[in-house]
N, C-alpha and C positions, 0 to 999 in steps of 0.2 A: 504493500500500500504506500509506503514512504517513497519507494522508487517511482511509482506512478505519479505521485505529486511532484517529485523532482523533475520528471519528464515534462509535465504540464508547465512548470515554471520555466524550464529551459526553452520550450517552444514559445512561450510568451516573450521571454527576453530576446530570442532570435527574431521574432516578428517585430518587436519594438525597434531593434537595430536596423532591420530591413526598411521599415517605414521611415525611420529617421534618415537613413541613407538616401532614400528616394526623395525625401523632402529637400535635403541638402543639395542633391544633384540638380533638382529643378530650380532651386534658388540660385545655384551657380550658373546654370544655363541662361536664366532670365537676367542675371546680373542685378538682382534686386536688393542686394546688401552691399553697400560701398566697401571696397577693400577685401571682401570675402574671397574673390577669385585670386587676387594677388597673394593673400595669406595661404590659401589652399595650394597654389602652385609652389610656393616657397616651402611650406611646412609638411605637406603630405609625403613627399619623397623621404624626408627625414624620419617621419613617423613609421613608415613601412620598413620592416627589417628583413623580410624574406624576399629573395630574388623573384620568386613566382608571384608574390603580391605586387612587387614593383612593376613587373612586366604586365600584369593584369590592369594596373591603374595608369600605365604609361600613356595610352591613347587619350584618356580623359585629361590628364595633366597637360599633355601637348596641345589638346584642343582648347583648353582654358587659356593657356599661355598665348596661343595664336590669336584668340579672340581679344586679348588685351592689347595686342600690338596694333 
């Protein structure tokens, strides 16, 4: 029973992260928060530690960077 509750909590937390990520991507694409794109382009690569994660996010970072130019 405890394991079942933990799984429910894990699913809830995962869904929260996905929704927050979707919200932030949309905010970045619309450029609706001043400085958020620049901050993301600068800080996200430092936040990511695994090469596979860096490769996954590279297109997004490059797209944001290009849109700022």
